[in-house]
VEXDREN-2710 file (C-alpha; in Angstrom, 1 decimal):
% VEXDREN-2710
k/r/px/py/pz
1/MET/-1.7/35.2/9.0
2/ARG/-5.3/34.7/8.1
3/THR/-3.9/33.1/4.9
4/ALA/-1.8/30.7/6.7
5/ARG/-4.4/29.8/9.2
6/SER/-6.8/29.5/6.4
7/ASP/-4.4/26.6/4.2
8/LEU/-4.0/25.2/7.8
9/LEU/-7.8/24.7/7.9
10/LYS/-8.3/23.4/4.4
11/ALA/-5.4/20.8/4.6
12/CYS/-7.0/19.5/8.0
13/ALA/-9.9/19.2/6.3
14/SER/-9.1/17.3/3.6
15/PHE/-7.1/14.8/5.5
16/ASP/-9.2/11.4/5.5
17/ALA/-8.8/9.9/8.6
18/THR/-10.3/6.7/7.6
19/ALA/-8.1/6.3/4.7
20/ALA/-5.4/6.6/7.5
21/LEU/-6.6/3.9/10.0
22/ARG/-6.9/1.9/6.9
23/ASP/-3.9/1.9/5.4
24/ASP/-2.3/1.2/9.2
25/THR/-4.1/-1.9/8.9
26/ARG/-3.1/-2.9/6.1
27/TYR/0.4/-2.7/7.3
28/ASP/-0.8/-4.5/10.1
29/ALA/-1.7/-7.2/7.8
30/ILE/1.9/-7.0/5.6
31/ALA/3.7/-7.3/9.0
32/ALA/1.6/-10.4/9.7
33/ARG/1.8/-11.7/6.5
34/ASP/-1.7/-11.9/6.3
35/THR/-2.7/-14.8/3.8
36/SER/-6.5/-14.0/4.2
37/GLN/-6.2/-10.8/2.4
38/ILE/-4.2/-12.1/-0.8
39/GLY/-6.3/-10.6/-4.1
40/ARG/-8.0/-7.3/-1.9
41/TRP/-5.2/-4.8/-2.5
42/PHE/-1.3/-5.4/-3.3
43/TYR/0.9/-2.9/-1.8
44/ALA/4.2/-1.6/-3.6
45/VAL/7.5/-0.9/-2.6
46/ARG/8.6/2.6/-3.8
47/THR/13.0/2.1/-2.8
48/THR/12.4/-1.6/-4.9
49/GLY/10.0/-0.8/-7.8
50/VAL/8.0/-3.7/-7.0
51/TYR/4.2/-4.9/-5.9
52/CYS/3.6/-7.5/-3.5
53/ARG/0.8/-9.6/-1.9
54/PRO/-0.1/-8.9/1.6
55/SER/1.6/-12.4/2.7
56/CYS/4.8/-12.0/0.2
57/SER/7.7/-13.4/3.0
58/ALA/9.9/-10.9/1.4
59/ARG/11.4/-8.2/4.2
60/LEU/9.2/-5.5/5.8
61/PRO/9.7/-2.8/4.0
62/LYS/9.8/0.5/5.9
63/ARG/6.1/2.1/6.4
64/GLU/7.0/5.3/4.6
65/ASN/8.2/3.1/1.5
66/VAL/4.6/2.0/0.8
67/ALA/2.3/2.7/-1.2
68/PHE/-1.3/0.6/-1.3
69/HIS/-3.5/0.0/-4.6
70/GLU/-6.2/-1.8/-5.1
71/SER/-5.1/-3.9/-8.2
72/ARG/-2.3/-5.4/-9.8
73/ALA/-3.4/-2.8/-12.9
74/ALA/-3.7/-0.2/-10.5
75/ALA/0.0/-0.9/-9.1
76/GLU/2.2/-1.5/-12.8
77/ARG/0.0/1.5/-14.4
78/ALA/1.8/3.4/-11.1
79/GLY/5.4/2.4/-12.5
80/PHE/5.6/-0.9/-10.3
81/ARG/6.6/-4.6/-11.6
82/PRO/5.5/-7.8/-9.8
83/CYS/7.6/-9.1/-7.3
84/LYS/9.6/-12.6/-8.3
85/ARG/9.2/-13.9/-5.1
86/CYS/5.2/-13.6/-4.3
87/ARG/3.9/-13.7/-8.3
88/PRO/1.6/-11.6/-7.6
89/ASP/1.3/-11.3/-11.4
90/ARG/0.3/-14.9/-11.4
91/GLU/-3.1/-16.1/-10.0
92/ALA/-3.2/-17.4/-6.3
93/SER/-2.8/-21.0/-5.2
94/PRO/-5.5/-22.6/-3.2
END
């Protein structure tokens, strides 16, 4: 019993509430297609294997299928390919 409790306490201690809040804010930016976030970070959809800009006009993915990346390179290292709709691998037009 003591082991299960200590495991639970370790799991709670390792939970990063700030990162979870940041991810929720990022997901809200995706839903709003927020152009002010372009170039700051990218999101990837696990079910499609694609990464996008926050402003991509593609259908909104389910939250549980989304992963966030700080750069295009990080998304590509994680095995995602660029979206053919928003072209995150190209420079953003002004």
